N, C-alpha and C positions, 0 to 999 in steps of 0.2 A: 449168776452173773458170770458169763467167762469170759477169758481173755486170753485168746492164742494169737500166731503170728508170727513174724521174722524180728525176735528179739533177742535185743543181744544178752551174753552169759551174764551170770551175778558177780555183784561185785564184793571183793577180797581185799582188797589195796589198805594202806593205813589211812585214817580218814583224814589226817590233816596232811596237808601239800596239792601239790598241781593234781589233779586226774585228769586222765584222757577222755576225749569226747566219746571214745565206743566203751567207755567203761559209764555213763552214766546213766543211770536206769532210765528206760522208756516209759513213759505212764502218760495216763489221763486225768482229767478232775485236778490234780492237784494246785497249788496256791504259790504265788510271789510277789516281790514286790521288788523297786530299785532302791534300794538306800545308800548314798553313799559312793554312786559310780560303781554299785556290784548288785547283780541281780541275784537275790535267794527265791532258791525254790522248797515246796516243805511238800509231803503227803504224796495223796495220788494214789493209782493203781496199774499195775502192769504187771506181766508173768514175774518178776523178782520186788517190783516196788508193791506188794501184798496186804492188806490188810492185817488185823490181828484181832484173832481173838483167844483173851486174855485166861478163858475160865477152861479150853479145849486144852487134854492132856494126851490125846491121839494123835499120831502121823496119818493123815489122810491127803491126797490128791487136792488138787485146785478143783473145788466143787460148790453146786452151786444145790440148798436145799428151801422149802416151802414151810413157812412155822408158821402158822395162823396168819396167814394174810399176807407176811412178810419176808421177801426174798434173804436166805442167813447165806453167806459163806463162808466156807472153814479150809484153813489153809493152816499146815504147820510144819515144819518148825519156824516160830515165827523169827522176824530181825531182831535181837536186844534192844528193845526200847528204851533201854536206860541210858544210853548213849547215844543213841539216831541222830544222825549230823543234819546242817544243811547240806545241800548241795549249793554251791556258792559260783556265780559266774560272774568276771571281771570284764568290763564293759569295755574298760582303755584297751589293757592287755590279750583278751578273748579266749581265757583261759580258765578250765574249770579247777576247784578245788573242792574239798569239804571240809567244815566245819563242826568238831563235836560240841553236843550240848548236854548238859546234866540238868538236874533240879527236878521240877516235875513233869517231866517228859508227855505231849499230848499223845493218844496214840493216834495212829497215821491215819487221817480222816480220809473220805474222799468229798468234795465239793467245801472246803473252807475256805475259811477270808483271811486274808494273810494285808495286814495295813503298818503302816509304818508310820509316827511320829516325832517329825523332825526336832522342833524342840525339845525333847527328853531322849532321843534316840532313841525308841523303844519300839519294837514291833508287837502289834496285838494280833492275835490268833482268836477266832470265835466260829463257833458251828462244827457240820462237816459231819458225818455220816460214817458208821462202823459196826458192820455184823447188827445191822437193825436197829441199833443205838441210834438216834438222833443227840448227839450233843449241845448243850447250851450253855458250857463255862466259858469263861473267859480267859486265856494264857498271855502272857506277856514273859518277854526277852528284850533286854538290852543289849545292843551291839559291844562287843568287847568284854562282854561278860560272860555271855551265852550261858547262862540258866535259866530254865524256864521257871516264870512263877503262876500255880493257878489263883485267879486274884479270888477274894474272899466278897460275896456279894454283900454290900451292907441294907440292902433295900428288902422290903416284905415281897417285891415281888424280880419276876423276871424271865423273858421267852423264855418257850417251850421249843427244846429242841430243834432243830432246822438243819440244812443243807441247799446248796445253791441257794441262796439269798446274794442281795447284795448289799456289799457294806463301803464306807468312807470314813475319813476321817476329818471333823470340822472342828477346827479349834481345838478343846480339849476332850470333844466329845466323839464319839466312836458311833455312828449311825448306820443301822440296819432295815432294811426292808423285804419285805416278802420272803420266800423260802418257801423248800417243802419239808414235811414235819411227818408225826404219826397222824393214826387217822383218825378224824374228827370224832370226838365224843360228844354226847349229849351232856356233857357236865361242861365243858369247856366249849361248845357251841351258843349254849343260852347263859353262860357267864364267862364271855371273856375279858382278859386284863386291860386288854383294850380295848375298849367300849364301841369305839367306830367302826373295827374291823371286820368286814368279809371273812367266810371260810368253803374251799370248796372242796367234798370230796372226791377223788378220782382215783381211778383204779388203771394199772397196766402193767397187760402179762399176769392178770391176778396177783401184783404186788399194791398194797395200797397207802397213800400218800393225801396227807391235809394240807393244800396248798394254803395261804392265806395273804391279807394285804397290810400285817402290822405293820407299823412302823415302831420302832424304838429307837431311842440313845442310851449310850452307856458313858458315865462322869468318870472321866478317869483320876481327877481327884478325888471324890468319894466314894467311889465304885460302887454307883447307885445305878440303876435301872430306871427309866422312867418313859412313859408313853404322852407325850408332849402332845399329838394329833387331837381334836377336837374328837366328839360323838357324830358332829355331823359337818364334819371337813371334809373337803374334796379328795377321794383319793382312786388310785387307779384298782381295776379287779385283782382277784387273787391272782398270784402269778412265780414262777421261779424261772432259773434259769438265764435270767433279765441281766442286763449293765444297769448298773447305776453310779456313775462316774462324777467326778466334779470338771465343770469345766473354767470355771474362773474361780473367785475367791472367797466367793459364799453362795455359788447357784449349782445345781447339780441336773444330769441328762438322766430319766430313766428309759432304755431302750427294749423291746421286744421282749420273748421271756414267752412260757409255756401258759396255759390257759384253758381247762377243758377238753384238751386233748389236741387242740389250733396251738401254733404257734406265728406269733404277732408282731406286726412292724410298728406298734405304736410309742411316738415319743411325748414325752411332756417333761418340762422344765420343773425343778424345786427348787423353791427359794429356802435355804437351809438358815436363814436367821429369821422370815418368816414363820418360818414351815410351813408352807402351801404350794400346792400343787397348781399348775396349770392347766387348763385344755389341752387334749391332745393336740397338736403339732398337724399343719394341713399341709403337705407337700403334692406338687406336681409331679406328672412323669416325668422322667425318670426317677425310681426312687427301689430301694431296696423291701424283696417279698420279709413277710414275718419270718422269724429265726429265734432258734435258742443256741445256749452253749456256743455264744459269738465272744469275740471283744472287742469295746468301745473306746478308743486310747486317746487322749488330746494330744498333740502334737507341737503344743506350744504350751509352754508352764502354765498352768493357771493361775499361779501366784500373780503373772505380770501380766492378764489380761486385764484390761481396764471396763468399767462399767459406771453405769450413771452414778450411784454413790460412794464409787472408789478412785483413785487417781494411780491405775495401771498405765503404761503406757501402749498397749496395744488394743485395739477396738475389734478385734473379733477373735473366734476360735476353729481350730481345724482338729476335728475328730475322724481316724480310723476305726474305720469296721472293717474286720477282718471274716470271713468264710463263717461260719457255723454250721446248723444241721437243720431241717425238717424233719425228710422220714431217711437222708440219705447227704452226706456232704456235701455244702454248699461251694461253689471256687469262685463265687464274685466278691468284688470288694470295694469300699466306699469312702468317700469325705463326706461327714457331714460339716459343711461352712455355717457357724451361726452365728448369728449377728448380734453384738451383746446389747446391744441399746435396745431396741426394736425387740428384744428374744422372738426373732422371728431366724428358720432356718432354711438349708437347701440342701439335695445330697446331688454328688459328682459322682461317677463310676471309673475306679481307675481299673486297670489290671498289671494285678498282681495276685496271679491264681496260681505259681508255682507252690507245689506241696502244699496244697490246699490241705486244713484239717478242722477239728472242731472240739470243744473242750479243751482246749491249749492256754498258755497264759501270756501275756504280753506285759514286758514290761518300759516303760519311757524313759530314757536318758535326756536332760535337757540341757543345754550348754548355757551358760551364764551370757547376760549380754547379748543373744544372740534368738533368733526364731528359729532356732533348728534342735530336732530330736532325733537321736538315735536309738532307734525300736528294736527291741529284741526278743522272738518268741519261740516258745521252745515247747516242745510236747504234744499231746492233744492226740485223736484218732486220725488218722487218711483213708481209712472203710470202719465203716459202721452198720450193719443189717440189723438195727432191732435193739433194745435195751439187753436183751439176753441175747447173744447170736457173737458173729465175727466181726473181730475189730483188731487194729491194726494201731499199736499204740509207737508212736517216735518219741527219742530222747534227743533232738538236735537241737540246736540254737540258727536260730536264720536271723541275721543282723538289715532292718529293713534302715537308710538313709535319706531323708528328706530336707530339701534346701538347695536353693542355689545362689549365687551372689549377682549380685548386682551392683556397679559402680556407676554413677552419675554427677555429671561436671557442677557447675555451678550453675549455668546456665539453662541446665535442664536439656538442654539441644543435643548435648551426645551421651553416649549409656554404651558400658560396654556390660556382657550377661556371659559367666560362666552356668552352662549346665552342670546336671550332675554325671552327665556323660564326658563330661572336661572339652565341650567341646564352647568355643567362642565366638560372640558373636558383637559385634559393632551395629549402633543404631544411630541414626542421626535425623534431626527433625529438621527438612528444605522447604524452604519457600512456605514458610509461614504454619501451611496444614500438611503438608506431604509430607510422608518419613520413608525411610529405607532402611531395610536391615541387612548386613552383610557376613556371610561366614568367613572367619578368618583363619588361612593356612597355616598346618603346624607342619616344617620341615618332618622326614622321618629321621634325620638326624637329632634332633630336640628328643631327650628322655622328661615326659611327662611321666604323675605317678597313674596307679591304676586306680580306677573308678573307686576297688574297695580300701586303697592303702587308710591307713588310720594315724599317719602320719606324716597330713598335709597342711600346708597354712597358705594363702591368699589373700594379698593385699595389691590394690591397686588405686593412681591417683591423677588426676588431669592437673596439667601446671603450663607454664610457659618459662623452657629454659633459657637460657642467654646466649646459647651456642646453637641447640638443638630448635627453638622457637617452641609453636603450640607444638604439646606432643599429651600423649596417653602411656603409662608405664604401669605395666603388671607383671607382679613377681610370686612365680609358686614354689615355692620350698619344702619338699620332702624327703625321705628316704628313698633312695635306690632299694628297690632290692635287688640286683643282681651285686653289685657293690658293697651295700651297706653304707656306704657315704650320704654326708650331705649333701643334696645336689639344689642348685637355684636354676629356675629355668624364668628367664626373662623377657618379656614382649614390651617393645618399644615401637607406637603408632607415631606416626609425624604428618602435620597436615602441610600445605603447601602453603605459602607466606600470602598467597592472591586471596583464603579463606582468611574470616574474619569468626574467631572465638574468644570468648571469655571462659579461663580456666584456670581456677586457682585450687579448688579440693574435690574431693571427690567422698562420696557418703556410700556405704556399702548394707543392704540388707536384704535378708535370703526372700528366693518367690517358692510358692509352690511350683509342684508341676503343672497343677492345670492351670495355673500363672501363666505359664512357659508355653504350652501347648495354645493358652488364647492367642499371647503374642504374636506365636507363630501363624496363626489361622490370618491374624488381621494381617499383617504386616510379610510381605513376600519375604523371602531370603534368598538371597543368591550366592552362588560360588565365586571366586575369585576368576578370573581369565586364568590361563595354565601357559599362553607363551609373551606373559609381560617381561620387562628386563631384568634384572637382578643386581643386588649388590651386596656386600656384607663386609666385614672384616674378624679377621683372626689372630691368635695369640697363643703363648704357651699355656697359657693359664687357661684361657675361657677358647671353648669351641666355636668359634665363628659359624654361622649357620645361613646360607641365603636369604635374603628378606624379596618378599615380592610383592611389587604394589600390585595393590585390586584397581578395576577399574573406577572407586570412587576415588578422591582426590585424597589418599592416605600411603603412607611407605610402612611397608611389616618388617619390622627387623626382629629375630630370634637370637638371644645367645642364652647358651647354659654352663654351667661350672658345675665341677666336683670340689668339696673344700673338707680338706681332713682336719677333724677337732684337736684342740691341743692334746699335748702326752693325759690322758686321765688315769685314775685308780680303778678302774670299772673297766677300761677295754671293751665297752660295749659302747655300741652307735643307738641315739637318740630314738628311742620306744615308746607308742603309746599315744591316745588321743591327744594333744593338748602338749606334746614335747618341744612343738616348731611354733611361734609368737612372729608373728611380720607385720613391722611397719615402716613406709617410704615418707622419706623427708619432705615437705612441703615444695623445698625451695631449690632441691639440686637434686642428680639423679643418685641418691643414695638410699641404702636398706639397711634398716636393722634389725637383726633377727635372732632372738631369743631361743637357746639352743638347750631345751631342758635336761638333765640326768637325773636316777636315782641319786646318783649321790652327789649333794649339794656342791661339791668340790670340784665336780665335771659343770656343772652349770655354766652358761659362759655368754656374753653378748656378743653377736658375730654383725661388727661396721662391713657394708663392703659399696666400694664405688666402681660402677658397671661401667659409666663412661671412661675411666682411667684405669679400670683393671687392679682396683687395689682394694684389698681385705686385710681385716686386725679383730683379734679376738682377745676381751678383755673379760676377766671371769668376774661372775656377781660375790660370787661369797668368800673373804679374805679370815686368814688365819682360825681365827675359835669356830667360826662357821663351818668349817670344812668337812669337818666329822659328820653334819648332819646329814639323815636319808629321807626319802618320803614325797609324793607331791605335794605334801605342804608347804614346800618350799622351791617348789615350780614358779616360774615367771607367768604370769597370765595375761597382761598387756601393758603396751607398750603406749607411749603419746609424745610427741616430736613439739617441741615449742615454734613459734610461728615462724621465727628465723631460721629455723633447724639446724642449732649449734647445742641445743639440750634433750638431751632423751629422759625421760622419767620413765620408771619399771614400778607395775607397784607386783609382789607375791601374793603368790596363794591365802596365804596366811594375813594377806593386809598389810604389809612391810612397801615401804614406798624407796627406792633411789633412785640416785640423780648421775647422769653420766653427759660429759661434754661430748661431742661429734668426733668419733676414732680415739677417745679416751676412758683412763678406768674411772671406776664408782668414784664421786665426788664426797668426802666428808661432811654431813650434815649436824649444825647444833639448832636445840629450838628452845623456846621460851614460850611462856605465856602461864598463863594461872598456877603460880609456883611449880609448875610443872617444867623443869631443865633438865634436859637430854645432850648426848656429843658430848665431844665429837664423836658419831657414828656413820657408820656406813649403810644401816638400814634402819628405817624411820618407822615406828608404829605408830599410826595413822591415830589425831586425838580432832574434836572439830573444833576445839578451842588451843591450837599449835600453831606457832609463826613459824615457818623456816629460814634460815637463814645461809 
């Protein structure tokens, strides 16, 4: 197997600490998983990320040899496998680092599978290929410990060595399906350990492989392998290079893969509780062609997806299929929309073809209390001329952001939509059945965040103001790239008093890009008239911007202001996704912004009255709490009381604190079930505690 192309030089810096993107090994066939907001990458193959031959003592070039029908690779000198690190990508900070590992470090396999067990904070590695040897061992490593352990199997049976298999974790079980292993022999073909499995021997350019459709489960508590499917259970054909991914809390999707030299687009649903495969799903055109070496990623956290036997809040799942390979690299991408209750699905084609690749890794980061996903795509091949031929491996990370914001009035007759391109659209239902879309203008003097900005928070509300009347207010909080200051862009929409609306509160939920496209096709979107009158105001603190009334009876006002943070020990502006949390008060033009810093002493709540141009900052952590560091102390949620006089805030570690409007945190006293706390500013929640 030959790997050539435009590759980066070998990496020689220290393992610990930030690593520039230019020095990350470019590779294909690696494995990765997102755990605790970080993307962990292991293994793979490239010009510097090479497979290891532990028995060879000669120094040779990167070469290919055929031994007994198996293609073998010789590379020397090998890297130090005793301390080989993880490449770690911080999904918030967008920076690389290296994490040294010790213990029973696995050989750097190709086509291994890496999964994260959330409850035990443990990653499990299974399978892989290395110099013609197919691995059947299970390795585990605990986050923060970083010591590999080779699991001692207690059962009398275990799967044969394989790679390019599909694995996932369900409850306390590691589930694996199919894959490619050694040549099929009469012994294991006539007496398989999985009696219902089928085997297919295939040769590709002289290399012999055995495909299978075995289904194995590894119990993490007892370290035992088992084959739960019966002899007559329905199964897919033998396959490898496929996608086997959970889409809700108890079911998985099987897609694609190779069988008898063909790439397939067969899609099945597998019930992980009943251990039962469905019949292949039937799709109408258009749908993706068959492929292998692709990724299928759920864009909504599977734990939040509701199904018939569950109680999750989301009734559907959206899964992103990116690129892949048949004979050459495919450049198309698709959304698989799964109807959870009816076990039905449909394909929607997307236009995400930039830097298409195959045998890459995709890692999703799900935002809590939101159906949004941030997706990291790493590695793979952009040129592939056969199994033994030219490849170009890549080692960059491409971030894909999904989701729009929709704010709806209580009456359901008005809505404010913000797309991923930071375009604002107003919708109103008129005359019962007829509705109109209006694109809202953004003056050049107003600063808005870049579409790739990670430090952005948005909130909007429909309300009736004592002075302004019926209005809609939207606040966008972000860090200005040029000045590194916290910037607030405020949009105010006011309706004429002749119109009758009922505005109280607004709810927000993300929309998919496909839904936005459908909306734009169904409702005509019009630009405002350029020659209309303008009004505005200005002050020393706020930069007043002209407001342009659109033909629709609404007036658009924009204001922007830059807020200087109070004296901080870090002297750095807030950085990282989630550093801002914004919440508008329901009854007045007052907005609360949680400004999170790495140092707890610098985290504060910013109150702003945009009508009277008043702002006040209130610290969150006082006295003994001020030396704490880390995201675990960040404020993650804000909520106003119904009268807008009291603000409740929740930290990442589950502590509650209360603030009056434009005031410091209140001291809280708790009682109940013999548990008395306080007076304290931060209250660790308990279901039987009452708050005074």
